[in-house]
N, C-alpha and C positions, 0 to 999 in steps of 0.2 A: 320730142314731145314731152313737155312738163305738165304734170297734173296739178291743178290748183288744189289748195288744201281744204276745200269744202266737200270732199268726197272721202269715203272710208278707204283705208288701206289695211289689208290683213296680211301679216307676215305669219305664215304657217311653217313650223319647223317639225319635220318628220324625223324621229330618231331611228337609226338603223337602215335608212333607205339609200343604199349605195348603188353604184353602177358597176355592172359586170356583164360579160357575155351571157346570152341565154343558155340555160343549161338545166340539167336534172335537179341540181341542188341550189338553184337560184330561186328563192321563194317569191321574188317579185315577178320574174318572168313566168313562173308556174301558176301564179295567182290570176284570177279573173279581175282585171283592173280596167274596165272600159273608160272610166273618168280619166285616169292617169294616161292611158293610151291617147285619148283625145288631147290632153294637155301637151303631150310630146309632139304630136303631129300638127297642132294648130297654133301653138303659141311660142314666143321666143324662148330659147333655152341656152344656158351656158354650162360648161363643165367646170367644177371647182375642186381644187386640191384640198383635201380635208384631213391630212395626216402629216406626221413628221415635223420638220422644221417650218413648213408652211403654216402651221397652226401653233407654233411655240413648243412643240414636243421634241425630244431628242430625235436625231436623224434615224429614219427607218421605223419609228414607232407608229403603230396604227392610230388613227384618230379615235376620239371618244366623245361622249356627250358633253362633258365638262369643258374640254378644250374647244369643241365646236361652238357651243353657245357663247363662250368667252370671246372668240374671234368674230362671230356674227354680230354681237352686240357692241363691241368696241371699235370695229372697223380697222383693226391693226393686229399685228402678231403680238399678242400679249403673252409673255412667257408664263407658263403654268408653274405652280409651286414645285412640281417634280423637276422641271427643267432648271429652275433657279437653284435648287438644292444640288442637282447633279453638277451644275457649273461650279458651285462652291467646293464640292468634293474634288473636281478636276483641278481647279486653280489653287487649292490648299486653304482657302479662306474658311472652309467648314471647320477646320481644326483650330481656328482662331476665333470662332464665334463666341462672343462674350457670355451668352446665356448658357451654351453648352459647357464652356470652360468653367463657369461658376458651379454648374451642376456636378461636374466631375471633381472639382476642388472640394465641394461640400462632402461628396462621398468619401474622398480621401481623408478629410478632417474628422469624419465621424466613424463609421464602422467599416468603410471600404466596400460596401455593397451597392451595386447599381443593377436595376432591372430594366431591360429593354423589351417593350411590348409593342407588337405590331404584326401586320400581315406578312406572311412568308410567301412572296410571289414576285415573279419578274415581269408581270404584265404591265406594270407602270401605272395602273389605274389608281391604286390606293397607297402603294408603298413601293420602295425599291430596295433590293438587297444591298446595293452599294451604300445606301444610307446606313443600314445596319452594320455593314463591315466598317464603315468610317467611324461609327460610334464605338465599335469594339477596339479599333486602333487607338482611339482616344482613351478608352479605359486602360489599355496596355501602357500608353504613354504616361498616364497618371499613376501607374503602378498600383492599381486597385487590386484588392484581394480577390473579389468575385465580380463577375458580370453574368447575370442570369438572363437568358432569352426566353420570353414567354411567347410562343409562336402561335399565331392565329392562322389557320390553314385555309387555303383558297378553294380551288376546284370549281370556280365559276368563271373567273377571267382567264384561267389557264385550264388545261384539260383535267378532268377528274382522275382520281387514283394516281396522282403524281406527288402528293404531299410527302411521301417517304423519300422520294428523290430529292426534293427541295431541302428537307431536313438533313439528309446525309451530306448534301453539298455544303450546307451551312456548318455542319460539324467539321468537315474537312477544312473549311476556311478558318474556323475558330482555332483549330489545331495549328494552322499555318501562322495565324496572328499571335497565338500564344495565350489566349484568354477566351473565356466564354463557355457556358454550359446551358444546354436546353433544360429548362426548369419545369415547363408545363406546355400543354398543347390543347387547343380546342378549335373546332370549326368556326368559320365566320358567322354561321347561323347563330352562334351564341356570343361570340366576341365582337361582332360588328353589326348588330341589329340597329336599325335606325327607324323602326316603325312603332316605337313605344311599347314593344313587347318586353317589358321589364323582367318577366320571368326568365327569359333567355339570358339577359344581361346578368341577372342574379346568379345564374349558374357559372358564368365566367368570373364574377366577383368572388364567389365563395371558393373557387379554384385558386385564384390568385392570393386571397387573404387567409383563407382557412385550410387550404390544401385539400379541399373536397373534390372527389372525382375518382375515376379509376386510377390505381397506382401501378406504375410500371418502372422497370429499371432501364429500359432502352426505348428511345423515342421512335425510331424507325420500326422496330418490332411491334410496338403498340399500335402504330398507324396501320400496319399491314394486318394486324389482328382485327381492327375495325373493318378493313376492306373485306376480309373473309366473312364477316358478319353482315355484309351487304350495306355498310355505311360508308358513303363517300366523303371526301375531304371536308367539304363545308359543313357537314352534319355530324362530324366526329365529336362525341361528348367529351367534356373536360377530362384530361389525363394529367396526372401529376407524376413527374419523374423523380424517383428516389435514387440516391447514390450513397456512398459510404458516409457522407456528411448529413444524410437525411433529405428533407425536402426544403425548397427555397421559396417560402411564402413572403409576402410583403410585410415587413415589420417596422415598428417605430424607428424613425431615423433613417430609413432606406431612401435612396434616390431612385426615382422612377422616370424613365424617358419613353414617351410614346412616339414611335418613329413613323407612323402613317403620315403622309402629306395631305391626304384628302380628309376634310373635317367631318363630313356628315355621318359617315359610317362608324366612326370611333367615338363620337361625342357622348353617347350614352354610357359607354364603358368608362370613359374618363370621369364623367359626372359621378358614377357609382363609386369609383375609387377615391376621387380627390375632393369631392364637394360634400361638406357635412350636412347640408339641408336635404340631400337626396337619400340619406340613410334611413330616415324614418325611425330615429332612435337607435340605430345599429351603431355599435362602437367600431370605429375605423382606426387603422394605424395612422400615426402622424408621419406623413411622407413629404419628401421634397420632390414635387412633380413638375416635369417640364414637357411642354407640347412642341412637336416639331413645327407645326404651323398653328394659326389661330383657329382652334376648334370651336370656341364660343367666347366672345369677348366678356360675357358676364361671369365666366369662371375666374377671371383675374389671375390666371396662372402664367408663369414665364413662357414666352414663345420664342423659339430659336430663329424662325424665319417668318417675319411679319409679311403678310401679303400686301403688295402695293395696290393702291386704288387708282384705276385709270380714270382720267378726266376727259371731258368732252366726248363722251360716248354717244351712241344714238339716242338713248333715253335722256341724257343731259341736254342734247341739242333740241330735242322736241319739247322738253320742259321749259327751256329758256324762251321758246317762242309761243308758249301757251297752248301747245297741241295736246289734246286729251289722249292719254295712252291707257291701254287695258292689257293686263297680263293674265293669261288663262292657261292652266295646266293642272296636272295631277299633283297632289300634295307631296308625294314621294320625290318628285322631280321638279318641284316648284322653284327651288333655288336656281335651276338651270335658266329659267326665264326671268329671274330677278337678280340674285347676287352674282352669278357667273356672267349672265348677259350684260350686267352693268359694270363689269370689270372689277368686282370685289366690293362695290358699294352695297351697303345694307339699308340705306334710307329709302323711304317712300317719298317720291317727289310730288309737288303740287300738280294738280290735273292728272293724277295717275291713280288707277284703281287696280288692286290685285285680287284675283278671284281663283283661289285654289279649289280643286275638286278632290274629295277624299279618295285615296288610291285603293285599289284592290290589295288584299293581303298578298305577300310575295308568293305564297304557295298556290294561289288561285290563278296565276297568270295563264297556265296551260288550260285551265277550265273556263276562263273568261278572257279569251284573247282580244276581245274588243276593249277590255279594261274600261277606262272612263272616256274613251274617244267621243261617244255620243253626247255625254254630258258637257265635255269641253266644247264640242261643236255647237250644241244648243245654246250654251252661254255666249259663245261668240256671235251667233246669229241674233240672239236677243239684244246683245249690246250694240250691234250695228244698227238694229232697228231704232234704238234709243238715241244713239249718237251717230249721225251720218257723216261726221267729219273727223272722226278719231283714227288713231293708229292702233290696231289690235294685234297683239303678239300672242300666238297660241302654240303650244307644244303638244304634239301627239306622240307619246312615248311608247305605245304598245308594240309597234313592229320591232324596235330594237330590244325591248325588255323581254318579249316573248321569244325572240331569237336566242337570247341568252340561256333559255331553258334547254336548248338543243332539240326541241320538238319541231321538226320541219313542217309537219302537217298543220300544227297550230300557228306556226309563223305565217304560213300561207293564208290562213284565216285572218290573222291580225292585219296582214297587208290588205286583204279584201275589205275588212271593216274600215280601215283608214281610207281606202279608195271611195267607199260609200260616203264617208264624211266629207271628203274633198268635193264630192259632187254637190252636196248641200251648200258648202261654203262658196263655191264658184257661182252657183245659181244666185245666191244672195248678193254677192259682190257685183255681178253683172246687172242684176235688177236695180241696185242702187247706183249704177254707173261708177262703181269704185274700182279698186285694183287689188289683186292678190299676188303676193310674192311667195312662192313655195320653194323651200330648200330643205336640206337635211343637215343635222349636226355631225353625223358620221354614218358609216355603213356597217352592217353585219348580216342583213337578211339575204344578200345577194350571192353569198358564197358559203353555203352551210355544209361543206363536205370536207373530210380529211382524205389523205392519200389512200387509205384503205376503204374508202367509200362510206364510212360511217358518218353520222351527223356531226357537224362542227358548230359549236356555239361560240367560238372565239374569234373566227375570222372577222376582220374589220377592214373595210375598204378605205382607200385613201382618195376616192373620187366620188363626188356627189353632184347633183345638178341644181341649178337655179332656174325657175320658170316665172314668167310674168304673164298674168292672166287678167283680161278685162276687155271691155268693148273697144275696138279700134286699136289694140296694142300690136296687132300683127305688123304694123309698119316699123316697130322698134327693132333695131338690129343690135345684137349683143356680141361682145367679144367671145370667141369660142371657148377660151380658157381663162380661168381666174383662180382665186382662192376664197376661203370663207370670209376673209377680212374685206372682200369687195362687196359683201351684201349690204352693209350699212351705207356706204357711199352711194350705192346704186339706188337704195330707197330714198335717200335725201335728194338725189338727182331727180327722181320721179316726182317728188313733192316740190321741186323747184327751190330747194334749200341749199345753202352753202355748206360744203363739206369742211369740217374743222381741220386745222393743220395737223392735229394729233393723229388723225386717221391716215394711215399709210396705204389703205386700200384705195381702189379706184372705182369710179362709176363705170360699170361694164357696158353701158350703152355706147354704141358707135355713133357719135353725133356728127 
């Protein structure tokens, strides 16, 4: 059954909505979801692999929102930056990267000091310890005098109160490599804000440049002291580590390498350190700054691993045929339905309209678990009324984001609010004789317990579902299993459009 292109098609991507057995800590099964229950029982459904190598992540790595949207929008296994960097470390090409080699050579030719700044975490979402270790090996290979690690502490993508363990592991590894010193610490609340809360970024900046913050002689002890004061990893205030040589701030002529692979959460800090226009008259040291990936093309900074741009994505295909497309989502996650969805492209295509909704502040997620779902839904419904033949791509981020807080009760509420919104979307789609494709970028709501029975904010499922909803679609048969890369080919098939050769996914319909 091919749908002609004079009807609306809504692609609704739910973050965090994975599949797991019913259970006490499954927020989806514990929630009241009459709409979703009806979708499951009355409309075609397929199960999709959403983690590991199936979505371009290292084997065994849980899925995440970035990788999920990338695969959904491109219709292929598009390697993420973390996977490309990990491959380079494994095959040795990392150590021959010309941008990194130039950075270390510059450090060797000047004062021999290099600063490595990034998130200390093995979750793989924003950074990788293997990237840091590879950089330390390069520093050793170039016989540098000093390699200072400025550690941003996680506690969100990994369990809280574990930062001391990560720091101790890094110190052991630095001793094994033969170079490296922990120079400063701060939680990601300060070092990785991406919500224009510049007062937080300023705290990290003054720590790095002026040595402002709590002074301590041992990193692990300082972290544990914060724990005793009730401050968990991500909220630990800036700490400067002193040793017999004093403190290691960023000075004129120093080389600085930011090793996070994900751009959005480190962009503000890089801007504050490296870009003169962001200082507001503040004198900054003259630094040789290198970014691991492209954090912002306007920075004009050297980039070690340029992200490739995928061609003939779902958006490219629709634009070439003149199909109107609409992107709707919260501002905090809007790049998931634009840049990531489009395989790294940042342009706005003709016949395309982007409609971001201002996000709730990060700390308000537990108190407003609906977040901006109703505004996103309202904009989607209004847009379908205006354009009855467009393709509408909407992201509901709240289930996944609220699950990250670890608050099970509020996650259940977030799931229920999303279910209510799905009801409005489905009614409108059926009223307009259109079609809705509902899927998820990744899971984390469905398994929120640890082995000790406490809430788990980190579990991420590798299985999600795809549903097709509309009048008369019950006759559609779907393959039982697939991957996220199959979503775009299935949508193009429903629209009666040819699937580009670059898409390695398949149309899940059994024809």
